[in-house]
LUMNU-183036 format. One record per residue (C-alpha): residue number from 1; residue in three letters; z, y, x. Coordinates in steps of 0.2 Angstrom, whole numbers, m for minus. Each point is the difference from the previous one (the first is absolute). Layout:
<rec resi="NUM" resn="ALA" pz="Z" py="Y" px="X"/>
...
END
This chain:
<rec resi="1" resn="UNK" pz="306" py="m94" px="m233"/>
<rec resi="2" resn="UNK" pz="7" py="m18" px="0"/>
<rec resi="3" resn="UNK" pz="m14" py="m6" px="m10"/>
<rec resi="4" resn="UNK" pz="m11" py="3" px="15"/>
<rec resi="5" resn="UNK" pz="11" py="m10" px="11"/>
<rec resi="6" resn="UNK" pz="m2" py="14" px="14"/>
<rec resi="7" resn="UNK" pz="9" py="m2" px="17"/>
<rec resi="8" resn="UNK" pz="m4" py="18" px="6"/>
<rec resi="9" resn="UNK" pz="m7" py="16" px="m6"/>
<rec resi="10" resn="UNK" pz="m13" py="9" px="10"/>
<rec resi="11" resn="UNK" pz="m2" py="19" px="m3"/>
<rec resi="12" resn="UNK" pz="m14" py="12" px="5"/>
<rec resi="13" resn="UNK" pz="9" py="16" px="4"/>
<rec resi="14" resn="UNK" pz="m12" py="15" px="1"/>
<rec resi="15" resn="UNK" pz="m2" py="5" px="m19"/>
<rec resi="16" resn="UNK" pz="9" py="m15" px="m7"/>
<rec resi="17" resn="UNK" pz="17" py="5" px="6"/>
<rec resi="18" resn="UNK" pz="m2" py="18" px="7"/>
<rec resi="19" resn="UNK" pz="m10" py="14" px="m6"/>
<rec resi="20" resn="UNK" pz="m13" py="2" px="14"/>
<rec resi="21" resn="UNK" pz="m10" py="15" px="m7"/>
<rec resi="22" resn="UNK" pz="17" py="10" px="m3"/>
<rec resi="23" resn="UNK" pz="5" py="m1" px="19"/>
<rec resi="24" resn="UNK" pz="m17" py="5" px="5"/>
<rec resi="25" resn="UNK" pz="m2" py="14" px="m12"/>
<rec resi="26" resn="UNK" pz="16" py="6" px="6"/>
<rec resi="27" resn="UNK" pz="m6" py="0" px="18"/>
<rec resi="28" resn="UNK" pz="m14" py="9" px="m4"/>
<rec resi="29" resn="UNK" pz="9" py="14" px="m10"/>
<rec resi="30" resn="UNK" pz="11" py="2" px="16"/>
<rec resi="31" resn="UNK" pz="m15" py="1" px="11"/>
<rec resi="32" resn="UNK" pz="m7" py="15" px="m11"/>
<rec resi="33" resn="UNK" pz="12" py="6" px="m12"/>
<rec resi="34" resn="UNK" pz="m13" py="14" px="m7"/>
<rec resi="35" resn="UNK" pz="m11" py="m15" px="m7"/>
<rec resi="36" resn="UNK" pz="m1" py="m1" px="m19"/>
<rec resi="37" resn="UNK" pz="2" py="m16" px="m9"/>
<rec resi="38" resn="UNK" pz="m19" py="m5" px="m2"/>
<rec resi="39" resn="UNK" pz="m3" py="3" px="18"/>
<rec resi="40" resn="UNK" pz="15" py="m10" px="4"/>
<rec resi="41" resn="UNK" pz="m7" py="m15" px="m11"/>
<rec resi="42" resn="UNK" pz="m17" py="2" px="9"/>
<rec resi="43" resn="UNK" pz="8" py="m2" px="17"/>
<rec resi="44" resn="UNK" pz="10" py="m15" px="m5"/>
<rec resi="45" resn="UNK" pz="m16" py="m9" px="m6"/>
<rec resi="46" resn="UNK" pz="m8" py="5" px="16"/>
<rec resi="47" resn="UNK" pz="15" py="m9" px="9"/>
<rec resi="48" resn="UNK" pz="m1" py="m15" px="m12"/>
<rec resi="49" resn="UNK" pz="m19" py="m1" px="1"/>
<rec resi="50" resn="UNK" pz="0" py="0" px="20"/>
<rec resi="51" resn="UNK" pz="14" py="m14" px="0"/>
<rec resi="52" resn="UNK" pz="m9" py="m11" px="m13"/>
<rec resi="53" resn="UNK" pz="m17" py="2" px="9"/>
<rec resi="54" resn="UNK" pz="7" py="m3" px="18"/>
<rec resi="55" resn="UNK" pz="9" py="m16" px="m5"/>
<rec resi="56" resn="UNK" pz="m15" py="m6" px="m8"/>
<rec resi="57" resn="UNK" pz="m10" py="3" px="15"/>
<rec resi="58" resn="UNK" pz="13" py="m10" px="10"/>
<rec resi="59" resn="UNK" pz="m1" py="m14" px="m12"/>
<rec resi="60" resn="UNK" pz="m18" py="0" px="1"/>
<rec resi="61" resn="UNK" pz="0" py="m1" px="19"/>
<rec resi="62" resn="UNK" pz="m8" py="18" px="1"/>
<rec resi="63" resn="UNK" pz="13" py="6" px="11"/>
<rec resi="64" resn="UNK" pz="15" py="m8" px="10"/>
<rec resi="65" resn="UNK" pz="17" py="m3" px="m7"/>
<rec resi="66" resn="UNK" pz="11" py="16" px="m1"/>
<rec resi="67" resn="UNK" pz="18" py="1" px="m6"/>
<rec resi="68" resn="UNK" pz="4" py="11" px="m16"/>
<rec resi="69" resn="UNK" pz="9" py="12" px="12"/>
<rec resi="70" resn="UNK" pz="m18" py="3" px="9"/>
<rec resi="71" resn="UNK" pz="m9" py="2" px="m18"/>
<rec resi="72" resn="UNK" pz="13" py="11" px="m6"/>
<rec resi="73" resn="UNK" pz="m2" py="12" px="15"/>
<rec resi="74" resn="UNK" pz="m18" py="1" px="m3"/>
<rec resi="75" resn="UNK" pz="3" py="3" px="m19"/>
<rec resi="76" resn="UNK" pz="12" py="14" px="6"/>
<rec resi="77" resn="UNK" pz="m12" py="8" px="12"/>
<rec resi="78" resn="UNK" pz="m14" py="m1" px="m14"/>
<rec resi="79" resn="UNK" pz="12" py="8" px="m13"/>
<rec resi="80" resn="UNK" pz="7" py="13" px="11"/>
<rec resi="81" resn="UNK" pz="m18" py="5" px="6"/>
<rec resi="82" resn="UNK" pz="m5" py="2" px="m19"/>
<rec resi="83" resn="UNK" pz="14" py="11" px="m3"/>
<rec resi="84" resn="UNK" pz="m3" py="11" px="16"/>
<rec resi="85" resn="UNK" pz="16" py="m6" px="9"/>
<rec resi="86" resn="UNK" pz="m3" py="m5" px="19"/>
<rec resi="87" resn="UNK" pz="19" py="0" px="5"/>
<rec resi="88" resn="UNK" pz="3" py="m17" px="9"/>
<rec resi="89" resn="UNK" pz="18" py="0" px="m5"/>
<rec resi="90" resn="UNK" pz="m4" py="3" px="m18"/>
<rec resi="91" resn="UNK" pz="m13" py="m13" px="0"/>
<rec resi="92" resn="UNK" pz="11" py="m13" px="8"/>
<rec resi="93" resn="UNK" pz="14" py="4" px="m15"/>
<rec resi="94" resn="UNK" pz="m14" py="m3" px="m12"/>
<rec resi="95" resn="UNK" pz="m5" py="m17" px="6"/>
<rec resi="96" resn="UNK" pz="19" py="m5" px="m1"/>
<rec resi="97" resn="UNK" pz="0" py="5" px="m18"/>
<rec resi="98" resn="UNK" pz="m8" py="m18" px="m4"/>
<rec resi="99" resn="UNK" pz="18" py="m6" px="5"/>
<rec resi="100" resn="UNK" pz="10" py="11" px="m11"/>
<rec resi="101" resn="UNK" pz="m3" py="m8" px="m16"/>
<rec resi="102" resn="UNK" pz="12" py="2" px="m16"/>
<rec resi="103" resn="UNK" pz="5" py="m17" px="m8"/>
<rec resi="104" resn="UNK" pz="m5" py="m2" px="m19"/>
<rec resi="105" resn="UNK" pz="15" py="2" px="m11"/>
<rec resi="106" resn="UNK" pz="2" py="m19" px="m3"/>
<rec resi="107" resn="UNK" pz="m4" py="m6" px="18"/>
<rec resi="108" resn="UNK" pz="16" py="m1" px="8"/>
<rec resi="109" resn="UNK" pz="10" py="m6" px="m15"/>
<rec resi="110" resn="UNK" pz="m14" py="m13" px="m3"/>
<rec resi="111" resn="UNK" pz="0" py="m6" px="18"/>
<rec resi="112" resn="UNK" pz="19" py="m1" px="0"/>
<rec resi="113" resn="UNK" pz="0" py="m12" px="m15"/>
<rec resi="114" resn="UNK" pz="m14" py="m11" px="6"/>
<rec resi="115" resn="UNK" pz="8" py="m1" px="17"/>
<rec resi="116" resn="UNK" pz="14" py="m8" px="m8"/>
<rec resi="117" resn="UNK" pz="m10" py="m15" px="m5"/>
<rec resi="118" resn="UNK" pz="m16" py="m1" px="12"/>
<rec resi="119" resn="UNK" pz="m4" py="4" px="18"/>
<rec resi="120" resn="UNK" pz="m10" py="16" px="0"/>
<rec resi="121" resn="UNK" pz="m15" py="3" px="11"/>
<rec resi="122" resn="UNK" pz="m8" py="17" px="2"/>
<rec resi="123" resn="UNK" pz="m19" py="m1" px="4"/>
<rec resi="124" resn="UNK" pz="m8" py="16" px="5"/>
<rec resi="125" resn="UNK" pz="m16" py="7" px="7"/>
<rec resi="126" resn="UNK" pz="12" py="12" px="9"/>
<rec resi="127" resn="UNK" pz="2" py="m2" px="19"/>
<rec resi="128" resn="UNK" pz="17" py="m7" px="6"/>
<rec resi="129" resn="UNK" pz="7" py="16" px="5"/>
<rec resi="130" resn="UNK" pz="m6" py="9" px="m16"/>
<rec resi="131" resn="UNK" pz="7" py="m14" px="m11"/>
<rec resi="132" resn="UNK" pz="17" py="1" px="8"/>
<rec resi="133" resn="UNK" pz="1" py="20" px="m4"/>
<rec resi="134" resn="UNK" pz="m7" py="m3" px="m17"/>
<rec resi="135" resn="UNK" pz="14" py="m13" px="m4"/>
<rec resi="136" resn="UNK" pz="13" py="10" px="8"/>
<rec resi="137" resn="UNK" pz="m5" py="17" px="m10"/>
<rec resi="138" resn="UNK" pz="m2" py="m9" px="m17"/>
<rec resi="139" resn="UNK" pz="15" py="m11" px="2"/>
<rec resi="140" resn="UNK" pz="m10" py="m16" px="m2"/>
<rec resi="141" resn="UNK" pz="10" py="m17" px="1"/>
<rec resi="142" resn="UNK" pz="m9" py="m14" px="8"/>
<rec resi="143" resn="UNK" pz="4" py="m18" px="8"/>
<rec resi="144" resn="UNK" pz="m16" py="2" px="10"/>
<rec resi="145" resn="UNK" pz="m13" py="14" px="1"/>
<rec resi="146" resn="UNK" pz="m17" py="m3" px="7"/>
<rec resi="147" resn="UNK" pz="m14" py="10" px="6"/>
<rec resi="148" resn="UNK" pz="m19" py="m3" px="0"/>
<rec resi="149" resn="UNK" pz="1" py="6" px="17"/>
<rec resi="150" resn="UNK" pz="6" py="m17" px="5"/>
<rec resi="151" resn="UNK" pz="m17" py="m8" px="m7"/>
<rec resi="152" resn="UNK" pz="m10" py="15" px="8"/>
<rec resi="153" resn="UNK" pz="m9" py="3" px="m17"/>
<rec resi="154" resn="UNK" pz="4" py="6" px="m17"/>
<rec resi="155" resn="UNK" pz="2" py="m6" px="m17"/>
<rec resi="156" resn="UNK" pz="m10" py="m7" px="m9"/>
<rec resi="157" resn="UNK" pz="m4" py="m11" px="15"/>
<rec resi="158" resn="UNK" pz="8" py="m17" px="m3"/>
<rec resi="159" resn="UNK" pz="7" py="0" px="16"/>
<rec resi="160" resn="UNK" pz="14" py="14" px="m5"/>
<rec resi="161" resn="UNK" pz="5" py="m11" px="m15"/>
<rec resi="162" resn="UNK" pz="2" py="m16" px="12"/>
<rec resi="163" resn="UNK" pz="13" py="10" px="10"/>
<rec resi="164" resn="UNK" pz="12" py="m1" px="m16"/>
<rec resi="165" resn="UNK" pz="m4" py="m19" px="m2"/>
<rec resi="166" resn="UNK" pz="3" py="m3" px="18"/>
<rec resi="167" resn="UNK" pz="16" py="9" px="0"/>
<rec resi="168" resn="UNK" pz="7" py="m7" px="m16"/>
<rec resi="169" resn="UNK" pz="m4" py="m18" px="6"/>
<rec resi="170" resn="UNK" pz="m4" py="m3" px="m18"/>
<rec resi="171" resn="UNK" pz="m17" py="m6" px="m9"/>
<rec resi="172" resn="UNK" pz="m9" py="16" px="m6"/>
<rec resi="173" resn="UNK" pz="2" py="m5" px="m18"/>
<rec resi="174" resn="UNK" pz="19" py="1" px="2"/>
<rec resi="175" resn="UNK" pz="m3" py="20" px="5"/>
<rec resi="176" resn="UNK" pz="m1" py="13" px="m13"/>
<rec resi="177" resn="UNK" pz="m11" py="15" px="6"/>
<rec resi="178" resn="UNK" pz="5" py="16" px="m9"/>
<rec resi="179" resn="UNK" pz="m11" py="15" px="0"/>
<rec resi="180" resn="UNK" pz="m7" py="14" px="m10"/>
<rec resi="181" resn="UNK" pz="m18" py="m2" px="7"/>
<rec resi="182" resn="UNK" pz="m9" py="m12" px="m9"/>
<rec resi="183" resn="UNK" pz="m12" py="m3" px="16"/>
<rec resi="184" resn="UNK" pz="16" py="m5" px="10"/>
<rec resi="185" resn="UNK" pz="5" py="m13" px="m12"/>
<rec resi="186" resn="UNK" pz="m18" py="m8" px="m1"/>
<rec resi="187" resn="UNK" pz="1" py="m2" px="18"/>
<rec resi="188" resn="UNK" pz="16" py="m7" px="0"/>
<rec resi="189" resn="UNK" pz="m6" py="m13" px="m13"/>
<rec resi="190" resn="UNK" pz="m13" py="m6" px="11"/>
<rec resi="191" resn="UNK" pz="13" py="m7" px="12"/>
<rec resi="192" resn="UNK" pz="9" py="m8" px="m15"/>
<rec resi="193" resn="UNK" pz="15" py="12" px="m3"/>
<rec resi="194" resn="UNK" pz="6" py="5" px="m17"/>
<rec resi="195" resn="UNK" pz="m2" py="18" px="m6"/>
<rec resi="196" resn="UNK" pz="9" py="13" px="m10"/>
<rec resi="197" resn="UNK" pz="m8" py="17" px="m3"/>
<rec resi="198" resn="UNK" pz="12" py="15" px="m2"/>
<rec resi="199" resn="UNK" pz="m6" py="15" px="m9"/>
<rec resi="200" resn="UNK" pz="0" py="17" px="11"/>
<rec resi="201" resn="UNK" pz="m8" py="16" px="m3"/>
<rec resi="202" resn="UNK" pz="m9" py="m2" px="18"/>
<rec resi="203" resn="UNK" pz="m6" py="m18" px="m3"/>
<rec resi="204" resn="UNK" pz="m15" py="m10" px="m2"/>
<rec resi="205" resn="UNK" pz="1" py="m7" px="m18"/>
<rec resi="206" resn="UNK" pz="m6" py="m17" px="m4"/>
<rec resi="207" resn="UNK" pz="m17" py="m5" px="m6"/>
<rec resi="208" resn="UNK" pz="m3" py="m9" px="m16"/>
<rec resi="209" resn="UNK" pz="m4" py="m15" px="9"/>
<rec resi="210" resn="UNK" pz="16" py="0" px="12"/>
<rec resi="211" resn="UNK" pz="12" py="m14" px="m4"/>
<rec resi="212" resn="UNK" pz="18" py="5" px="8"/>
<rec resi="213" resn="UNK" pz="15" py="m10" px="m2"/>
<rec resi="214" resn="UNK" pz="11" py="14" px="m6"/>
<rec resi="215" resn="UNK" pz="m2" py="18" px="m5"/>
<rec resi="216" resn="UNK" pz="14" py="12" px="0"/>
<rec resi="217" resn="UNK" pz="2" py="19" px="m4"/>
<rec resi="218" resn="UNK" pz="18" py="1" px="9"/>
<rec resi="219" resn="UNK" pz="4" py="m8" px="16"/>
<rec resi="220" resn="UNK" pz="19" py="1" px="m3"/>
<rec resi="221" resn="UNK" pz="0" py="m6" px="m18"/>
<rec resi="222" resn="UNK" pz="m13" py="m13" px="m1"/>
<rec resi="223" resn="UNK" pz="m2" py="m7" px="17"/>
<rec resi="224" resn="UNK" pz="16" py="5" px="6"/>
<rec resi="225" resn="UNK" pz="9" py="m10" px="m15"/>
<rec resi="226" resn="UNK" pz="m13" py="m14" px="0"/>
<rec resi="227" resn="UNK" pz="0" py="2" px="m19"/>
<rec resi="228" resn="UNK" pz="m13" py="8" px="m11"/>
<rec resi="229" resn="UNK" pz="m15" py="1" px="12"/>
<rec resi="230" resn="UNK" pz="m14" py="m7" px="m8"/>
<rec resi="231" resn="UNK" pz="m11" py="m14" px="5"/>
<rec resi="232" resn="UNK" pz="m18" py="0" px="m1"/>
<rec resi="233" resn="UNK" pz="m12" py="14" px="m3"/>
<rec resi="234" resn="UNK" pz="5" py="18" px="m5"/>
<rec resi="235" resn="UNK" pz="0" py="6" px="m17"/>
<rec resi="236" resn="UNK" pz="m16" py="10" px="m4"/>
END
């Protein structure tokens, strides 16, 4: 990444470094072991749709700011109700499943390699408490982990990306934002951050019009070595 003259690397966490759907899926199975796979996927979709909708409502000013913990609790109650489970202890355990997320196979190695050359900043919509548990469970290595809770909003609000700019003390063009969500990278670009798209099964792929600085299929081998990650647009 030396060709980009980067001073620090900023990482999205949920989806980019950890498999968020897998953790929630495991929580749903623990909630109701008799559910078959199609029903588990339906309930996972119900959870995801609730989180996405309510974060958007907060961004639009339609409801006051709530941390990701509160939204996870809402989603857990919704999913548990749909599954016919009313036990408060079981619902609370399901809400915490959003913190027990497995890392992707290249995550830990890739972060370790990058940390040898650049300060690493995590930047997540997860609350401070949730981010602490996600980092600990997945073994993520950071020099600084920032939560959108500090800005009392959610990505893609520019105020969240500004947290990383402020903490780094560097101009935004000296920061590289890494994410598997194209919408996340587009928002970072509005503040002038450089961008790197990493392919994940749960990501939001780039559109034809997107112009990111790097495209990588493997965090450890490409970004982690700073080598063959490609500049410019992805191959068709």
